[in-house]
Every structure is written in C-alpha cells, then in structure tokens.
Backbone as ProteinMPNN parsed JSONL, in Angstrom:
{"seq_chain_A": "MKLISVFVIGLVVGALSFYGYFNYNIKMASFDMNRDGTSDVQYLYRYNSTLKQMRIDRNHDGKEDSVINYDRFSIPVYEHGDDNFYGVYDTDIEYEGGDKQG", "coords_chain_A": {"N_chain_A": [[-1.329, -42.295, -4.421], [0.914, -40.846, -5.263], [-0.203, -39.274, -7.233], [-1.913, -37.608, -5.786], [-0.035, -36.178, -4.272], [1.348, -34.794, -6.309], [-0.761, -33.251, -7.26], [-1.348, -31.659, -4.987], [1.076, -30.263, -4.695], [1.086, -28.871, -7.132], [-1.189, -27.311, -6.738], [-0.389, -25.682, -4.569], [1.818, -24.308, -5.707], [0.486, -22.967, -7.782], [-1.282, -21.34, -6.285], [0.531, -19.708, -4.871], [1.783, -18.409, -7.018], [-0.389, -17.006, -8.098], [-1.024, -15.333, -5.908], [1.393, -13.878, -5.709], [1.466, -12.538, -8.194], [-0.723, -10.773, -8.04], [-0.102, -9.258, -5.796], [2.535, -8.356, -5.849], [3.15, -7.186, -8.242], [3.559, -4.286, -8.593], [3.388, -0.813, -9.272], [5.048, 2.365, -8.987], [4.633, 5.842, -8.422], [6.257, 8.863, -7.891], [6.419, 12.072, -6.315], [7.956, 15.229, -5.976], [7.152, 17.664, -4.065], [8.103, 20.101, -2.986], [10.428, 20.526, -4.311], [12.988, 19.718, -3.32], [14.549, 17.616, -3.943], [13.885, 15.211, -2.794], [11.375, 12.743, -2.689], [8.049, 13.59, -1.85], [5.48, 12.654, -1.937], [4.231, 9.478, -2.574], [2.746, 7.232, -4.766], [1.415, 4.052, -4.893], [0.592, 1.595, -7.168], [-1.572, -1.071, -8.14], [-1.411, -4.095, -10.176], [-3.487, -3.696, -12.0], [-3.733, -0.998, -12.292], [-5.115, 0.265, -10.21], [-5.229, 2.265, -7.269], [-3.173, 1.414, -4.567], [-1.754, 2.227, -2.283], [-0.879, 5.267, -0.592], [1.804, 7.271, 0.258], [2.966, 9.81, 2.356], [5.108, 12.546, 2.961], [4.83, 14.889, 5.114], [6.164, 16.926, 6.516], [8.513, 17.298, 5.182], [10.942, 15.977, 5.843], [12.062, 13.763, 4.782], [11.046, 11.378, 5.673], [8.227, 9.209, 5.761], [5.108, 10.415, 6.837], [2.485, 9.893, 6.798], [0.415, 7.235, 5.849], [-1.769, 5.911, 3.614], [-3.987, 3.352, 3.008], [-5.596, 1.597, 0.385], [-8.552, 0.003, -0.935], [-9.383, -2.591, -3.35], [-10.75, -1.104, -5.2], [-9.698, 1.4, -5.211], [-10.538, 2.932, -3.056], [-10.181, 4.623, -0.004], [-9.284, 2.832, 2.974], [-7.871, 2.599, 5.366], [-5.721, 4.492, 7.49], [-2.534, 5.477, 8.622], [-0.927, 7.74, 10.753], [1.686, 10.047, 11.552], [1.465, 12.388, 13.528], [2.822, 14.06, 15.309], [5.35, 14.024, 14.398], [7.475, 12.421, 15.397], [8.434, 10.096, 14.397], [6.986, 7.824, 14.873], [3.985, 6.128, 14.281], [1.127, 7.652, 15.414], [-1.512, 8.054, 15.063], [-4.416, 6.465, 14.0], [-6.688, 5.916, 11.499], [-9.805, 4.846, 10.407], [-11.62, 4.157, 7.448], [-14.846, 4.24, 5.996], [-16.591, 3.32, 3.285], [-15.09, 5.192, 1.937], [-15.153, 7.427, 3.529], [-13.935, 9.153, 6.407], [-13.951, 7.671, 9.639], [-14.965, 8.114, 13.013]], "CA_chain_A": [[-0.674, -41.396, -3.483], [1.757, -39.939, -6.031], [-1.076, -38.345, -7.94], [-2.376, -36.621, -4.801], [1.119, -35.331, -3.955], [1.567, -33.907, -7.452], [-1.883, -32.312, -7.268], [-1.171, -30.711, -3.879], [2.212, -29.397, -5.04], [0.601, -27.976, -8.185], [-2.126, -26.372, -6.13], [0.39, -24.724, -3.774], [2.572, -23.464, -6.64], [-0.488, -22.099, -8.443], [-1.773, -20.343, -5.326], [1.614, -18.751, -4.619], [1.943, -17.603, -8.234], [-1.549, -16.124, -8.148], [-0.832, -14.333, -4.852], [2.517, -13.027, -6.082], [1.114, -11.677, -9.32], [-1.654, -9.729, -7.641], [0.393, -8.453, -4.68], [3.892, -7.846, -6.033], [3.255, -6.507, -9.521], [3.15, -2.95, -8.158], [4.1, 0.307, -9.878], [5.083, 3.5, -8.079], [4.843, 7.187, -8.948], [6.706, 9.738, -6.807], [6.396, 13.494, -6.615], [8.702, 16.107, -5.084], [6.286, 18.839, -4.035], [8.821, 21.332, -2.657], [11.621, 20.539, -5.162], [14.224, 19.597, -2.555], [15.251, 16.425, -4.404], [13.355, 14.028, -2.108], [9.939, 12.619, -2.975], [7.168, 13.908, -0.727], [4.275, 11.845, -2.091], [4.42, 8.279, -3.387], [1.532, 6.474, -5.069], [1.676, 2.676, -5.295], [-0.531, 1.092, -7.952], [-1.644, -2.507, -8.378], [-1.242, -4.58, -11.55], [-4.581, -3.213, -12.851], [-3.681, 0.466, -12.202], [-5.88, 0.835, -9.101], [-4.369, 2.762, -6.202], [-3.022, 0.495, -3.439], [-1.279, 2.933, -1.097], [-0.27, 6.575, -0.766], [2.716, 7.617, 1.354], [3.147, 11.258, 2.324], [6.048, 13.193, 3.875], [4.186, 16.192, 5.291], [7.062, 17.963, 7.036], [9.66, 17.35, 4.274], [12.174, 15.512, 6.479], [12.496, 12.55, 4.1], [10.387, 10.208, 6.26], [6.778, 9.257, 5.55], [4.345, 10.786, 8.027], [1.121, 9.417, 6.631], [0.26, 6.143, 4.895], [-3.183, 5.605, 3.397], [-4.177, 2.103, 2.275], [-6.815, 1.606, -0.422], [-9.058, -1.313, -1.324], [-9.159, -2.911, -4.763], [-11.449, -0.124, -6.026], [-9.024, 2.676, -4.934], [-11.263, 3.656, -2.013], [-9.384, 4.517, 1.222], [-9.839, 1.983, 4.026], [-7.142, 2.738, 6.623], [-4.633, 5.468, 7.44], [-1.636, 5.634, 9.767], [-0.34, 9.067, 10.702], [2.634, 10.507, 12.565], [1.071, 13.789, 13.615], [3.779, 14.855, 16.079], [6.601, 13.904, 13.646], [8.514, 11.759, 16.184], [8.853, 8.882, 13.712], [6.129, 6.707, 15.276], [2.585, 6.395, 13.941], [0.34, 7.875, 16.622], [-2.905, 8.221, 14.672], [-4.978, 5.446, 13.114], [-8.013, 6.33, 11.04], [-10.494, 3.888, 9.545], [-12.559, 4.731, 6.492], [-15.967, 3.385, 5.607], [-17.13, 3.871, 2.045], [-14.263, 6.315, 1.536], [-15.293, 8.521, 4.493], [-13.276, 8.93, 7.695], [-14.821, 7.292, 10.754], [-14.478, 8.432, 14.349]], "C_chain_A": [[0.204, -40.377, -4.214], [0.921, -38.868, -6.721], [-1.584, -37.247, -7.006], [-1.247, -35.666, -4.443], [1.38, -34.334, -5.073], [0.462, -32.853, -7.517], [-1.711, -31.242, -6.192], [-0.031, -29.751, -4.182], [1.797, -28.403, -6.125], [-0.348, -26.919, -7.656], [-1.39, -25.289, -5.34], [1.16, -23.776, -4.688], [1.632, -22.496, -7.359], [-0.992, -20.999, -7.531], [-0.711, -19.288, -5.045], [1.849, -17.852, -5.828], [0.82, -16.582, -8.355], [-1.396, -14.993, -7.14], [0.276, -13.354, -5.234], [2.185, -12.073, -7.205], [0.243, -10.513, -8.871], [-1.134, -8.843, -6.517], [1.772, -7.851, -4.903], [4.114, -7.187, -7.378], [2.767, -5.073, -9.319], [4.016, -1.896, -8.849], [4.028, 1.491, -8.925], [5.304, 4.792, -8.861], [5.184, 8.081, -7.766], [6.695, 11.185, -7.266], [7.15, 14.262, -5.536], [7.979, 17.446, -5.071], [7.043, 20.143, -3.781], [10.161, 21.447, -3.385], [12.926, 20.553, -4.375], [15.022, 18.355, -2.945], [14.798, 15.134, -3.751], [11.854, 13.948, -2.363], [9.123, 12.846, -1.702], [5.884, 13.085, -0.76], [4.601, 10.677, -3.009], [3.075, 7.582, -3.538], [1.95, 5.079, -5.518], [0.421, 2.124, -5.953], [-0.438, -0.412, -8.127], [-1.442, -2.809, -9.858], [-2.294, -4.014, -12.501], [-4.759, -1.694, -12.763], [-4.611, 1.062, -11.154], [-4.913, 1.214, -7.988], [-4.365, 1.792, -5.029], [-2.665, 1.254, -2.162], [-0.722, 4.296, -1.494], [0.563, 6.864, 0.481], [3.066, 9.094, 1.235], [4.169, 11.68, 3.372], [5.57, 14.629, 4.042], [5.131, 17.283, 5.771], [8.395, 18.017, 6.291], [10.982, 16.987, 4.945], [12.708, 14.227, 5.848], [11.882, 11.276, 4.639], [8.881, 10.333, 6.057], [6.062, 9.505, 6.871], [2.903, 10.309, 7.964], [1.109, 8.335, 5.56], [-1.224, 5.818, 4.81], [-3.27, 4.355, 2.533], [-5.547, 2.111, 1.609], [-7.256, 0.182, -0.744], [-8.875, -1.512, -2.831], [-9.888, -1.986, -5.723], [-10.876, 1.284, -5.839], [-9.804, 3.549, -3.959], [-10.466, 3.513, -0.716], [-10.085, 3.675, 2.284], [-9.151, 2.207, 5.369], [-5.991, 3.719, 6.447], [-3.851, 5.444, 8.745], [-1.022, 7.026, 9.648], [0.614, 9.321, 11.848], [2.418, 12.007, 12.696], [2.025, 14.656, 14.426], [5.184, 14.777, 15.489], [7.76, 13.356, 14.474], [8.992, 10.461, 15.549], [8.054, 7.652, 14.079], [4.691, 7.072, 14.91], [1.767, 6.501, 15.218], [-1.143, 8.082, 16.324], [-3.307, 7.106, 13.717], [-6.4, 5.857, 12.772], [-8.579, 5.238, 10.142], [-11.474, 4.64, 8.661], [-13.672, 3.732, 6.238], [-16.632, 4.018, 4.394], [-16.364, 5.084, 1.562], [-14.317, 7.494, 2.482], [-14.607, 8.161, 5.801], [-14.301, 8.617, 8.768], [-14.167, 7.727, 12.065], [-13.875, 9.729, 14.418]], "O_chain_A": [[0.245, -39.203, -3.847], [1.307, -37.7, -6.777], [-1.67, -36.084, -7.402], [-1.476, -34.463, -4.321], [1.609, -33.154, -4.81], [0.734, -31.686, -7.801], [-1.906, -30.055, -6.455], [-0.157, -28.549, -3.949], [2.125, -27.219, -6.039], [-0.308, -25.765, -8.084], [-1.732, -24.11, -5.435], [1.155, -22.566, -4.466], [1.964, -21.322, -7.522], [-1.117, -19.849, -7.953], [-1.021, -18.098, -4.987], [2.09, -16.655, -5.671], [1.065, -15.42, -8.681], [-1.612, -13.828, -7.473], [0.113, -12.142, -5.098], [2.588, -10.91, -7.169], [0.465, -9.378, -9.293], [-1.682, -7.762, -6.301], [2.142, -6.91, -4.2], [5.203, -6.668, -7.622], [1.703, -4.693, -9.807], [5.227, -2.07, -8.99], [3.079, 1.619, -8.152], [6.061, 4.827, -9.831], [4.487, 8.065, -6.751], [6.926, 11.489, -8.436], [7.008, 13.989, -4.344], [8.173, 18.27, -5.965], [6.66, 21.187, -4.31], [10.941, 22.359, -3.11], [13.854, 21.292, -4.703], [16.057, 18.071, -2.343], [15.278, 14.061, -4.116], [11.145, 14.95, -2.268], [9.468, 12.356, -0.627], [5.272, 12.847, 0.282], [5.174, 10.857, -4.084], [2.359, 7.369, -2.56], [2.761, 4.945, -6.435], [-0.669, 2.172, -5.383], [0.657, -0.962, -8.247], [-1.318, -1.903, -10.682], [-2.022, -3.863, -13.692], [-5.814, -1.169, -13.118], [-4.879, 2.263, -11.199], [-3.894, 0.552, -7.792], [-5.425, 1.389, -4.549], [-3.2, 0.967, -1.091], [-0.167, 4.464, -2.58], [0.09, 6.721, 1.608], [3.417, 9.575, 0.157], [4.115, 11.239, 4.52], [5.867, 15.488, 3.212], [4.919, 18.455, 5.461], [9.314, 18.711, 6.726], [12.015, 17.596, 4.666], [13.695, 13.665, 6.323], [12.161, 10.195, 4.121], [8.322, 11.424, 6.165], [6.371, 8.885, 7.889], [2.19, 10.322, 8.967], [1.714, 8.49, 4.499], [-1.856, 5.491, 5.814], [-2.69, 4.306, 1.448], [-6.531, 2.57, 2.189], [-6.434, -0.731, -0.816], [-8.27, -0.673, -3.5], [-9.678, -2.065, -6.933], [-11.496, 2.26, -6.262], [-9.735, 4.775, -4.033], [-10.103, 2.395, -0.349], [-11.296, 3.774, 2.48], [-9.777, 2.024, 6.414], [-5.364, 3.773, 5.389], [-4.429, 5.398, 9.831], [-0.64, 7.442, 8.554], [0.389, 8.874, 12.973], [3.104, 12.801, 12.052], [2.039, 15.875, 14.25], [6.111, 15.393, 16.016], [8.904, 13.771, 14.285], [9.864, 9.79, 16.101], [8.391, 6.547, 13.654], [4.233, 8.18, 15.19], [1.715, 5.56, 16.011], [-1.94, 8.267, 17.244], [-2.611, 6.839, 12.738], [-7.214, 6.114, 13.659], [-7.906, 4.766, 9.226], [-12.076, 5.631, 9.075], [-13.453, 2.521, 6.264], [-17.17, 5.122, 4.474], [-16.918, 5.923, 0.852], [-13.604, 8.476, 2.275], [-14.678, 7.02, 6.257], [-15.378, 9.211, 8.811], [-12.943, 7.702, 12.191], [-13.416, 10.14, 15.483]]}, "name": "protein", "num_of_chains": 1, "seq": "MKLISVFVIGLVVGALSFYGYFNYNIKMASFDMNRDGTSDVQYLYRYNSTLKQMRIDRNHDGKEDSVINYDRFSIPVYEHGDDNFYGVYDTDIEYEGGDKQG"}
C-alpha cells in the first residue's frame, strides 16, 4: 500500500512539473507602435520559441482589443476581438489551418 501511495504521489508531482514547464515557461516581446510609452502589441512565446498568443491594442487606449491564440506550431486557432472598443470581447473568430472561418 505504501509503495502505491509513493508511486501515485510521484506521478502527480511529475505531471504537475511537466504541465508547469510547458505552460508557464513563457517569454514576452512588446512593441510600442505609436511611441506613446504603452505597448500596443505583445507576443507571448512558449518554451520552444513558438508563438502562443498575440495581444493587440488597436485604438491605443492601453487595453487589449484583440487576442489571437496559436497552436503549438504557431498557427492561429482562435481570436477574441473588441471591435466596438467598449472593453468587452464581442467578436470570436475560429481559424482552421491558419485561415479564418465563418
């Protein structure tokens, strides 16, 4: 019984470590497109330098208006957009093979 408990605990710790390494070892690059001192575009990269997410402030108010999520090959899969700039995402776009659907 002790051996099974130790095995299960080791399995859980290993799984959490694996998950944490691949999901939290993220690097970010920011760009200020209009030179107002606030970043307008942020790129988040995974541990292996593939693009995970891009956040865009299109109207330069300091709040992100578009978030594009990428798969493990840096191909876009989903996008949220605040097209009326009220602070709430009102547009959802799905991508298939990197192309917008719908």
